[in-house]
PDB file as gemmi writes it, atoms N, CA and C in Angstrom:
CRYST1    1.000    1.000    1.000  90.00  90.00  90.00 P 1                      
ATOM      1  N   MET A   1       0.852  -1.171   0.000  1.00  0.00           N  
ATOM      2  CA  MET A   1       0.000   0.000   0.000  1.00  0.00           C  
ATOM      3  C   MET A   1       0.899   1.236   0.000  1.00  0.00           C  
ATOM      4  N   LEU A   2       0.536   2.206  -0.777  1.00  0.00           N  
ATOM      5  CA  LEU A   2       1.299   3.439  -0.844  1.00  0.00           C  
ATOM      6  C   LEU A   2       0.978   4.314   0.354  1.00  0.00           C  
ATOM      7  N   LYS A   3       2.013   4.877   0.931  1.00  0.00           N  
ATOM      8  CA  LYS A   3       1.833   5.742   2.073  1.00  0.00           C  
ATOM      9  C   LYS A   3       1.215   7.059   1.623  1.00  0.00           C  
ATOM     10  N   ASN A   4       0.254   7.556   2.374  1.00  0.00           N  
ATOM     11  CA  ASN A   4      -0.405   8.835   2.122  1.00  0.00           C  
ATOM     12  C   ASN A   4      -1.201   8.875   0.819  1.00  0.00           C  
ATOM     13  N   TYR A   5      -1.501   7.719   0.247  1.00  0.00           N  
ATOM     14  CA  TYR A   5      -2.324   7.683  -0.968  1.00  0.00           C  
ATOM     15  C   TYR A   5      -3.767   7.962  -0.586  1.00  0.00           C  
ATOM     16  N   GLU A   6      -4.415   8.825  -1.322  1.00  0.00           N  
ATOM     17  CA  GLU A   6      -5.809   9.141  -1.063  1.00  0.00           C  
ATOM     18  C   GLU A   6      -6.674   8.448  -2.106  1.00  0.00           C  
ATOM     19  N   TYR A   7      -7.522   7.525  -1.640  1.00  0.00           N  
ATOM     20  CA  TYR A   7      -8.405   6.807  -2.549  1.00  0.00           C  
ATOM     21  C   TYR A   7      -9.426   7.770  -3.147  1.00  0.00           C  
ATOM     22  N   GLN A   8      -9.733   7.574  -4.419  1.00  0.00           N  
ATOM     23  CA  GLN A   8     -10.588   8.498  -5.148  1.00  0.00           C  
ATOM     24  C   GLN A   8     -12.079   8.167  -5.026  1.00  0.00           C  
ATOM     25  N   SER A   9     -12.415   6.886  -4.992  1.00  0.00           N  
ATOM     26  CA  SER A   9     -13.835   6.533  -4.954  1.00  0.00           C  
ATOM     27  C   SER A   9     -14.341   6.471  -3.517  1.00  0.00           C  
ATOM     28  N   GLU A  10     -15.616   6.744  -3.373  1.00  0.00           N  
ATOM     29  CA  GLU A  10     -16.273   6.666  -2.061  1.00  0.00           C  
ATOM     30  C   GLU A  10     -16.147   5.255  -1.480  1.00  0.00           C  
ATOM     31  N   PHE A  11     -16.373   4.249  -2.343  1.00  0.00           N  
ATOM     32  CA  PHE A  11     -16.275   2.859  -1.907  1.00  0.00           C  
ATOM     33  C   PHE A  11     -14.886   2.555  -1.356  1.00  0.00           C  
ATOM     34  N   ALA A  12     -13.855   2.934  -2.096  1.00  0.00           N  
ATOM     35  CA  ALA A  12     -12.480   2.645  -1.669  1.00  0.00           C  
ATOM     36  C   ALA A  12     -12.151   3.359  -0.368  1.00  0.00           C  
ATOM     37  N   ARG A  13     -12.568   4.613  -0.256  1.00  0.00           N  
ATOM     38  CA  ARG A  13     -12.291   5.350   0.989  1.00  0.00           C  
ATOM     39  C   ARG A  13     -12.966   4.673   2.169  1.00  0.00           C  
ATOM     40  N   GLU A  14     -14.222   4.264   1.978  1.00  0.00           N  
ATOM     41  CA  GLU A  14     -14.953   3.614   3.067  1.00  0.00           C  
ATOM     42  C   GLU A  14     -14.360   2.240   3.385  1.00  0.00           C  
ATOM     43  N   TYR A  15     -14.123   1.434   2.349  1.00  0.00           N  
ATOM     44  CA  TYR A  15     -13.624   0.070   2.528  1.00  0.00           C  
ATOM     45  C   TYR A  15     -12.251   0.064   3.185  1.00  0.00           C  
ATOM     46  N   PHE A  16     -11.329   0.826   2.631  1.00  0.00           N  
ATOM     47  CA  PHE A  16      -9.973   0.833   3.172  1.00  0.00           C  
ATOM     48  C   PHE A  16      -9.885   1.621   4.470  1.00  0.00           C  
ATOM     49  N   GLY A  17     -10.751   2.610   4.616  1.00  0.00           N  
ATOM     50  CA  GLY A  17     -10.785   3.360   5.869  1.00  0.00           C  
ATOM     51  C   GLY A  17     -11.188   2.484   7.037  1.00  0.00           C  
ATOM     52  N   LYS A  18     -12.186   1.612   6.807  1.00  0.00           N  
ATOM     53  CA  LYS A  18     -12.602   0.680   7.855  1.00  0.00           C  
ATOM     54  C   LYS A  18     -11.474  -0.278   8.194  1.00  0.00           C  
ATOM     55  N   GLY A  19     -10.793  -0.753   7.179  1.00  0.00           N  
ATOM     56  CA  GLY A  19      -9.680  -1.680   7.406  1.00  0.00           C  
ATOM     57  C   GLY A  19      -8.580  -1.048   8.227  1.00  0.00           C  
ATOM     58  N   VAL A  20      -8.269   0.193   7.922  1.00  0.00           N  
ATOM     59  CA  VAL A  20      -7.236   0.909   8.666  1.00  0.00           C  
ATOM     60  C   VAL A  20      -7.677   1.112  10.108  1.00  0.00           C  
ATOM     61  N   ALA A  21      -8.925   1.539  10.295  1.00  0.00           N  
ATOM     62  CA  ALA A  21      -9.432   1.765  11.649  1.00  0.00           C  
ATOM     63  C   ALA A  21      -9.460   0.463  12.450  1.00  0.00           C  
ATOM     64  N   GLU A  22      -9.909  -0.621  11.814  1.00  0.00           N  
ATOM     65  CA  GLU A  22      -9.943  -1.915  12.501  1.00  0.00           C  
ATOM     66  C   GLU A  22      -8.536  -2.383  12.833  1.00  0.00           C  
ATOM     67  N   GLY A  23      -7.609  -2.170  11.921  1.00  0.00           N  
ATOM     68  CA  GLY A  23      -6.221  -2.558  12.169  1.00  0.00           C  
ATOM     69  C   GLY A  23      -5.621  -1.791  13.332  1.00  0.00           C  
ATOM     70  N   ARG A  24      -5.923  -0.504  13.395  1.00  0.00           N  
ATOM     71  CA  ARG A  24      -5.415   0.319  14.498  1.00  0.00           C  
ATOM     72  C   ARG A  24      -6.038  -0.102  15.825  1.00  0.00           C  
ATOM     73  N   ALA A  25      -7.328  -0.405  15.818  1.00  0.00           N  
ATOM     74  CA  ALA A  25      -7.997  -0.837  17.044  1.00  0.00           C  
ATOM     75  C   ALA A  25      -7.413  -2.160  17.533  1.00  0.00           C  
ATOM     76  N   LYS A  26      -7.180  -3.091  16.605  1.00  0.00           N  
ATOM     77  CA  LYS A  26      -6.597  -4.382  16.982  1.00  0.00           C  
ATOM     78  C   LYS A  26      -5.186  -4.191  17.528  1.00  0.00           C  
ATOM     79  N   GLU A  27      -4.421  -3.330  16.876  1.00  0.00           N  
ATOM     80  CA  GLU A  27      -3.055  -3.057  17.339  1.00  0.00           C  
ATOM     81  C   GLU A  27      -3.066  -2.450  18.741  1.00  0.00           C  
ATOM     82  N   LYS A  28      -4.023  -1.564  18.992  1.00  0.00           N  
ATOM     83  CA  LYS A  28      -4.112  -0.930  20.313  1.00  0.00           C  
ATOM     84  C   LYS A  28      -4.467  -1.946  21.391  1.00  0.00           C  
ATOM     85  N   THR A  29      -5.408  -2.863  21.107  1.00  0.00           N  
ATOM     86  CA  THR A  29      -5.752  -3.872  22.115  1.00  0.00           C  
ATOM     87  C   THR A  29      -4.572  -4.806  22.359  1.00  0.00           C  
ATOM     88  N   GLU A  30      -3.878  -5.201  21.301  1.00  0.00           N  
ATOM     89  CA  GLU A  30      -2.711  -6.086  21.466  1.00  0.00           C  
ATOM     90  C   GLU A  30      -1.624  -5.397  22.281  1.00  0.00           C  
ATOM     91  N   THR A  31      -1.372  -4.142  21.992  1.00  0.00           N  
ATOM     92  CA  THR A  31      -0.346  -3.384  22.713  1.00  0.00           C  
ATOM     93  C   THR A  31      -0.723  -3.227  24.181  1.00  0.00           C  
ATOM     94  N   THR A  32      -1.975  -2.922  24.448  1.00  0.00           N  
ATOM     95  CA  THR A  32      -2.421  -2.746  25.828  1.00  0.00           C  
ATOM     96  C   THR A  32      -2.310  -4.059  26.600  1.00  0.00           C  
ATOM     97  N   ALA A  33      -2.688  -5.169  25.974  1.00  0.00           N  
ATOM     98  CA  ALA A  33      -2.561  -6.477  26.629  1.00  0.00           C  
ATOM     99  C   ALA A  33      -1.101  -6.778  26.956  1.00  0.00           C  
ATOM    100  N   LYS A  34      -0.221  -6.511  26.020  1.00  0.00           N  
ATOM    101  CA  LYS A  34       1.209  -6.738  26.259  1.00  0.00           C  
ATOM    102  C   LYS A  34       1.726  -5.830  27.365  1.00  0.00           C  
ATOM    103  N   ASN A  35       1.206  -4.614  27.440  1.00  0.00           N  
ATOM    104  CA  ASN A  35       1.618  -3.699  28.506  1.00  0.00           C  
ATOM    105  C   ASN A  35       1.160  -4.190  29.876  1.00  0.00           C  
ATOM    106  N   VAL A  36      -0.041  -4.761  29.943  1.00  0.00           N  
ATOM    107  CA  VAL A  36      -0.515  -5.346  31.203  1.00  0.00           C  
ATOM    108  C   VAL A  36       0.466  -6.420  31.656  1.00  0.00           C  
ATOM    109  N   LEU A  37       0.826  -7.309  30.746  1.00  0.00           N  
ATOM    110  CA  LEU A  37       1.762  -8.386  31.095  1.00  0.00           C  
ATOM    111  C   LEU A  37       3.136  -7.842  31.455  1.00  0.00           C  
ATOM    112  N   HIS A  38       3.567  -6.819  30.756  1.00  0.00           N  
ATOM    113  CA  HIS A  38       4.876  -6.218  31.043  1.00  0.00           C  
ATOM    114  C   HIS A  38       4.913  -5.637  32.457  1.00  0.00           C  
ATOM    115  N   ILE A  39       3.871  -4.927  32.825  1.00  0.00           N  
ATOM    116  CA  ILE A  39       3.823  -4.344  34.173  1.00  0.00           C  
ATOM    117  C   ILE A  39       3.818  -5.446  35.224  1.00  0.00           C  
ATOM    118  N   LEU A  40       3.012  -6.476  35.013  1.00  0.00           N  
ATOM    119  CA  LEU A  40       2.965  -7.578  35.984  1.00  0.00           C  
ATOM    120  C   LEU A  40       4.327  -8.263  36.103  1.00  0.00           C  
ATOM    121  N   ARG A  41       4.972  -8.485  34.964  1.00  0.00           N  
ATOM    122  CA  ARG A  41       6.294  -9.131  34.982  1.00  0.00           C  
ATOM    123  C   ARG A  41       7.315  -8.243  35.699  1.00  0.00           C  
ATOM    124  N   THR A  42       7.272  -6.948  35.419  1.00  0.00           N  
ATOM    125  CA  THR A  42       8.199  -6.008  36.050  1.00  0.00           C  
ATOM    126  C   THR A  42       8.003  -5.976  37.565  1.00  0.00           C  
ATOM    127  N   ARG A  43       6.762  -6.147  37.974  1.00  0.00           N  
ATOM    128  CA  ARG A  43       6.452  -6.141  39.407  1.00  0.00           C  
ATOM    129  C   ARG A  43       6.571  -7.527  40.031  1.00  0.00           C  
ATOM    130  N   SER A  44       7.024  -8.519  39.256  1.00  0.00           N  
ATOM    131  CA  SER A  44       7.216  -9.904  39.718  1.00  0.00           C  
ATOM    132  C   SER A  44       5.914 -10.559  40.164  1.00  0.00           C  
ATOM    133  N   VAL A  45       4.814 -10.215  39.513  1.00  0.00           N  
ATOM    134  CA  VAL A  45       3.531 -10.859  39.794  1.00  0.00           C  
ATOM    135  C   VAL A  45       3.455 -12.115  38.935  1.00  0.00           C  
ATOM    136  N   CYS A  46       3.195 -13.235  39.571  1.00  0.00           N  
ATOM    137  CA  CYS A  46       3.098 -14.511  38.863  1.00  0.00           C  
ATOM    138  C   CYS A  46       1.856 -14.520  37.974  1.00  0.00           C  
ATOM    139  N   VAL A  47       2.053 -14.864  36.696  1.00  0.00           N  
ATOM    140  CA  VAL A  47       0.946 -14.918  35.734  1.00  0.00           C  
ATOM    141  C   VAL A  47       0.882 -16.329  35.171  1.00  0.00           C  
ATOM    142  N   SER A  48      -0.214 -17.019  35.449  1.00  0.00           N  
ATOM    143  CA  SER A  48      -0.389 -18.380  34.939  1.00  0.00           C  
ATOM    144  C   SER A  48      -0.611 -18.346  33.428  1.00  0.00           C  
ATOM    145  N   ASP A  49      -0.460 -19.496  32.800  1.00  0.00           N  
ATOM    146  CA  ASP A  49      -0.720 -19.590  31.360  1.00  0.00           C  
ATOM    147  C   ASP A  49      -2.168 -19.217  31.056  1.00  0.00           C  
ATOM    148  N   GLU A  50      -3.086 -19.644  31.919  1.00  0.00           N  
ATOM    149  CA  GLU A  50      -4.505 -19.326  31.730  1.00  0.00           C  
ATOM    150  C   GLU A  50      -4.742 -17.817  31.790  1.00  0.00           C  
ATOM    151  N   ALA A  51      -4.123 -17.145  32.773  1.00  0.00           N  
ATOM    152  CA  ALA A  51      -4.280 -15.700  32.912  1.00  0.00           C  
ATOM    153  C   ALA A  51      -3.648 -14.987  31.712  1.00  0.00           C  
ATOM    154  N   ARG A  52      -2.501 -15.464  31.261  1.00  0.00           N  
ATOM    155  CA  ARG A  52      -1.829 -14.883  30.092  1.00  0.00           C  
ATOM    156  C   ARG A  52      -2.723 -14.987  28.859  1.00  0.00           C  
ATOM    157  N   ARG A  53      -3.343 -16.161  28.653  1.00  0.00           N  
ATOM    158  CA  ARG A  53      -4.251 -16.344  27.515  1.00  0.00           C  
ATOM    159  C   ARG A  53      -5.462 -15.415  27.634  1.00  0.00           C  
ATOM    160  N   ARG A  54      -5.968 -15.265  28.840  1.00  0.00           N  
ATOM    161  CA  ARG A  54      -7.133 -14.395  29.052  1.00  0.00           C  
ATOM    162  C   ARG A  54      -6.790 -12.947  28.698  1.00  0.00           C  
ATOM    163  N   ILE A  55      -5.636 -12.494  29.142  1.00  0.00           N  
ATOM    164  CA  ILE A  55      -5.215 -11.117  28.873  1.00  0.00           C  
ATOM    165  C   ILE A  55      -4.961 -10.918  27.383  1.00  0.00           C  
ATOM    166  N   LEU A  56      -4.184 -11.801  26.789  1.00  0.00           N  
ATOM    167  CA  LEU A  56      -3.856 -11.654  25.369  1.00  0.00           C  
ATOM    168  C   LEU A  56      -5.053 -11.884  24.459  1.00  0.00           C  
ATOM    169  N   GLY A  57      -6.031 -12.648  24.916  1.00  0.00           N  
ATOM    170  CA  GLY A  57      -7.207 -12.938  24.116  1.00  0.00           C  
ATOM    171  C   GLY A  57      -8.311 -11.908  24.229  1.00  0.00           C  
ATOM    172  N   CYS A  58      -8.184 -10.998  25.172  1.00  0.00           N  
ATOM    173  CA  CYS A  58      -9.219  -9.986  25.386  1.00  0.00           C  
ATOM    174  C   CYS A  58      -9.236  -8.987  24.227  1.00  0.00           C  
ATOM    175  N   GLN A  59     -10.397  -8.745  23.681  1.00  0.00           N  
ATOM    176  CA  GLN A  59     -10.560  -7.789  22.582  1.00  0.00           C  
ATOM    177  C   GLN A  59     -11.280  -6.517  23.022  1.00  0.00           C  
ATOM    178  N   ASP A  60     -11.585  -6.421  24.302  1.00  0.00           N  
ATOM    179  CA  ASP A  60     -12.304  -5.264  24.848  1.00  0.00           C  
ATOM    180  C   ASP A  60     -11.282  -4.266  25.395  1.00  0.00           C  
ATOM    181  N   LEU A  61     -11.068  -3.191  24.654  1.00  0.00           N  
ATOM    182  CA  LEU A  61     -10.058  -2.212  25.042  1.00  0.00           C  
ATOM    183  C   LEU A  61     -10.356  -1.597  26.407  1.00  0.00           C  
ATOM    184  N   GLY A  62     -11.616  -1.357  26.698  1.00  0.00           N  
ATOM    185  CA  GLY A  62     -11.976  -0.802  28.001  1.00  0.00           C  
ATOM    186  C   GLY A  62     -11.570  -1.721  29.142  1.00  0.00           C  
ATOM    187  N   GLN A  63     -11.810  -3.026  28.969  1.00  0.00           N  
ATOM    188  CA  GLN A  63     -11.421  -4.001  29.986  1.00  0.00           C  
ATOM    189  C   GLN A  63      -9.904  -4.045  30.129  1.00  0.00           C  
ATOM    190  N   LEU A  64      -9.204  -4.034  29.009  1.00  0.00           N  
ATOM    191  CA  LEU A  64      -7.742  -4.054  29.048  1.00  0.00           C  
ATOM    192  C   LEU A  64      -7.189  -2.819  29.748  1.00  0.00           C  
ATOM    193  N   GLN A  65      -7.787  -1.668  29.524  1.00  0.00           N  
ATOM    194  CA  GLN A  65      -7.333  -0.452  30.190  1.00  0.00           C  
ATOM    195  C   GLN A  65      -7.580  -0.522  31.693  1.00  0.00           C  
ATOM    196  N   THR A  66      -8.688  -1.140  32.090  1.00  0.00           N  
ATOM    197  CA  THR A  66      -8.951  -1.349  33.518  1.00  0.00           C  
ATOM    198  C   THR A  66      -7.872  -2.243  34.108  1.00  0.00           C  
ATOM    199  N   TRP A  67      -7.571  -3.346  33.408  1.00  0.00           N  
ATOM    200  CA  TRP A  67      -6.525  -4.256  33.888  1.00  0.00           C  
ATOM    201  C   TRP A  67      -5.166  -3.566  33.927  1.00  0.00           C  
ATOM    202  N   LEU A  68      -4.900  -2.703  32.952  1.00  0.00           N  
ATOM    203  CA  LEU A  68      -3.631  -1.977  32.920  1.00  0.00           C  
ATOM    204  C   LEU A  68      -3.483  -1.111  34.168  1.00  0.00           C  
ATOM    205  N   GLU A  69      -4.556  -0.411  34.533  1.00  0.00           N  
ATOM    206  CA  GLU A  69      -4.525   0.418  35.736  1.00  0.00           C  
ATOM    207  C   GLU A  69      -4.348  -0.442  36.985  1.00  0.00           C  
ATOM    208  N   ARG A  70      -5.048  -1.564  37.051  1.00  0.00           N  
ATOM    209  CA  ARG A  70      -4.948  -2.444  38.222  1.00  0.00           C  
ATOM    210  C   ARG A  70      -3.584  -3.109  38.314  1.00  0.00           C  
ATOM    211  N   ALA A  71      -2.957  -3.361  37.172  1.00  0.00           N  
ATOM    212  CA  ALA A  71      -1.656  -4.036  37.167  1.00  0.00           C  
ATOM    213  C   ALA A  71      -0.603  -3.237  37.934  1.00  0.00           C  
ATOM    214  N   ILE A  72      -0.802  -1.951  38.028  1.00  0.00           N  
ATOM    215  CA  ILE A  72       0.161  -1.081  38.719  1.00  0.00           C  
ATOM    216  C   ILE A  72       0.238  -1.406  40.201  1.00  0.00           C  
ATOM    217  N   THR A  73      -0.883  -1.854  40.787  1.00  0.00           N  
ATOM    218  CA  THR A  73      -0.897  -2.113  42.230  1.00  0.00           C  
ATOM    219  C   THR A  73      -1.254  -3.551  42.600  1.00  0.00           C  
ATOM    220  N   ALA A  74      -1.784  -4.327  41.661  1.00  0.00           N  
ATOM    221  CA  ALA A  74      -2.235  -5.690  41.977  1.00  0.00           C  
ATOM    222  C   ALA A  74      -1.062  -6.575  42.401  1.00  0.00           C  
ATOM    223  N   SER A  75      -1.308  -7.404  43.407  1.00  0.00           N  
ATOM    224  CA  SER A  75      -0.273  -8.337  43.847  1.00  0.00           C  
ATOM    225  C   SER A  75      -0.511  -9.738  43.289  1.00  0.00           C  
ATOM    226  N   SER A  76      -1.635  -9.898  42.558  1.00  0.00           N  
ATOM    227  CA  SER A  76      -1.938 -11.188  41.936  1.00  0.00           C  
ATOM    228  C   SER A  76      -2.874 -10.955  40.752  1.00  0.00           C  
ATOM    229  N   THR A  77      -2.974 -11.952  39.898  1.00  0.00           N  
ATOM    230  CA  THR A  77      -3.917 -11.835  38.784  1.00  0.00           C  
ATOM    231  C   THR A  77      -5.355 -11.898  39.298  1.00  0.00           C  
ATOM    232  N   ARG A  78      -5.559 -12.511  40.442  1.00  0.00           N  
ATOM    233  CA  ARG A  78      -6.898 -12.526  41.043  1.00  0.00           C  
ATOM    234  C   ARG A  78      -7.351 -11.085  41.313  1.00  0.00           C  
ATOM    235  N   GLU A  79      -6.467 -10.273  41.844  1.00  0.00           N  
ATOM    236  CA  GLU A  79      -6.784  -8.859  42.067  1.00  0.00           C  
ATOM    237  C   GLU A  79      -6.993  -8.124  40.736  1.00  0.00           C  
ATOM    238  N   LEU A  80      -6.217  -8.490  39.747  1.00  0.00           N  
ATOM    239  CA  LEU A  80      -6.331  -7.877  38.433  1.00  0.00           C  
ATOM    240  C   LEU A  80      -7.708  -8.112  37.834  1.00  0.00           C  
ATOM    241  N   PHE A  81      -8.209  -9.362  37.963  1.00  0.00           N  
ATOM    242  CA  PHE A  81      -9.458  -9.746  37.329  1.00  0.00           C  
ATOM    243  C   PHE A  81     -10.702  -9.482  38.169  1.00  0.00           C  
ATOM    244  N   GLN A  82     -10.534  -9.007  39.415  1.00  0.00           N  
ATOM    245  CA  GLN A  82     -11.700  -8.810  40.267  1.00  0.00           C  
ATOM    246  C   GLN A  82     -12.687  -7.853  39.644  1.00  0.00           C  
ATOM    247  N   ASP A  83     -13.975  -8.131  39.855  1.00  0.00           N  
ATOM    248  CA  ASP A  83     -15.020  -7.264  39.292  1.00  0.00           C  
ATOM    249  C   ASP A  83     -15.499  -6.265  40.279  1.00  0.00           C  
TER     250      ASP A  83                                                      
END                                                                             
């Protein structure tokens, strides 16, 4: 894909615009999940394989941001996931 190329047709702008937006949203959720794990690892909080899969598999950015905030003080993944 050419950088900074502006699509001429309405269809192309809409189609590729959605793809770009979806790609950015997916990248943001993946990055946030990795940041949650990074903070927990830095703080020496034990993360089970199940908890790791749950964090990396989450597609809800709002939930991931909540976990990111909790990761700063949580002493366990149980505290991280509490409702």
